[in-house]
N, C-alpha and C positions, 0 to 999 in steps of 0.2 A: 504494500500500500504506500509506503514512504517513497518508493521509486516512482510511482505514478504521480505523486504530489510534487516530486522534484522535477519532472519533465517540463512543465510549463516554465519553471524558473530557468532551466537550462536552455530552453528555446528562446526566452527573452534575452538571455545572455548571448546566445548565438546571433540574434538580431543586433544587439549592441556591438558585438565584435565585428559583424559585417559592416555596420555603419562606421565604426572607427577605422576599419581597414580602408573603406572607400574614401574617407576624409584624408587619410595619410597617402593613399595611392594618388589621389588628385593633387596633393601637394608636390609629389614627385613629377607627375606629368605637367603640372603648371610650370615647374622649373624648366622643363624641356621646351614647352611651348605655351606661353601665356595666351597667345592668339587662339589656341584650341578652345580655351574657355571664353575669352573675351569676344570672339567672333562666332562661337558655336554653342558650347554647352551651357553657358550661363543664360543665354537668351532662350535656349531650348527649354529651360526650366522656368522661364518667365520671372527671373529674379528682379527685384526693384534695383534701380540704378545704384543705390548706396551699397549694394552687395556685389557689384560687378568688380571683383578683385579676388585676391588669393583666399580670403575668408569665404567668399561665395563659392569658390572651387571646392573648399572643404565641405561646405553645406551640400552642394550638389553631389559630392562623393558619398556622403552619409545617406542622402535621400535616394540615391540610385543603387545602393548596394546593401542596405539593411536586409532586404528580402533574400539576398543570396545567403545571408547568415541563417535564415529560416530554412531555405532549401538544403543547405549543407547540414544544418543541425538536426533536421527530422530523421534522416536515415541513421545518423550516428546515434541519436537517442533510441531509435527503434532497436538497433542492434544492441544497445546498452541495456535493454530490458532483461538480458540474459543473466547478469550477475544476481546474486542472492540478496544483496543489500544496497541501500541508497548511497552509502559512503563510497563503495567501490564504483558505483555508477558515476558519481561526481568526479572522482579521481580519474577514471578512465576517459570520461568525457573531456576533462581539462586537457589531458594528453592528446586526445584525438583532435580536438579543436585546434590546439597549438600546431599539430602536424598539418592540418588542413590549411591554416593560415600561412604557415611556413612554406609549404609547397606552392601555394598560390602566389606568394611574394616572390619566391624563387623563379617561377615561370614568367611572371611579369618582368622581373629584372633581366632574365635571359632574353626575353623578347625585345625589351628596350635596347639592351646591349647589341643584340643581333641587328637591330634596325640601323645602328650607327655604322655597321659594316656592310649592310646589304642595300640600304636605300641611298640613292644618289639623286642629284638634281635631274638626271636623265630618266629615272624610273619612278618618279613620284606617282602614287596612285591618283587616278582622276578624282576620287572623293576628297583629296586634299587640295584640289584646285578650286579655291573659293574666292569670291570677290573680297577685296580688302584684306587678304592674308598676305603679309609681306614675306614670311618665311614658311613656304609650303612644305619644305623638307622637315622642319621641326614639327609642324602641324601633323604631317603624316606619321612621324615617329610617335607622337603622343597618341594619335588615333590607333596605331598598331598596338601600343601598350594597353589601351582601353579594350580593344577588340579581343585581344588574347587574355585579358584579365578574367573574362567570364569562362573561357576554356580552362584557365588556371584554377578557377574556383571549382570546376567539375573534377579536374584531376586531383585537386586538394581534397575534395569530398571523398573521392575513391580511396585516397591514402588514409584519410581519417577513419573511414569505415573499416578498412583492413586493420588498422591499429586497434580500433575498438573491438573488432572480432577477436583479435589475438589477446587483448587485455582480458576479455571476458571468458575466453576459452579455458584459461588455466585456473580459474577460481570458482567455477560452478560446483 
């Protein structure tokens, strides 16, 4: 029974982790291309003028990724129902969520790094060619980081689920 009561708390924590990850992720990509936010993302979210800056990028990151925390947290929690007690569930969930975030961050970093080696002014994706964008290459790199961030979240979820399964298999 305690495990079932713990699950909503863990899922809220997952949403908070997802929002925090999104805010931090957007700070990194804002550093790569402020124009990605100033010309695209901030307006896409309809933020007021006083939030059209780095702080707005963090807010957009939180608003656009909290739900990934829920998507990642649900299967991890479901697998986590296997242990016999709530304490083990909380510990195993913490480890699994940390692995999911770590893998997601790693894949985002790898994507961003790879974009510096593979994207050139000659092969900028058409989606980065926007009016009023001065640095289309940086815009494209930030966009690639965002696009692959969701893929990283799914791979991170798989890694977190595997760890949760392993954590729960040895203590039943």
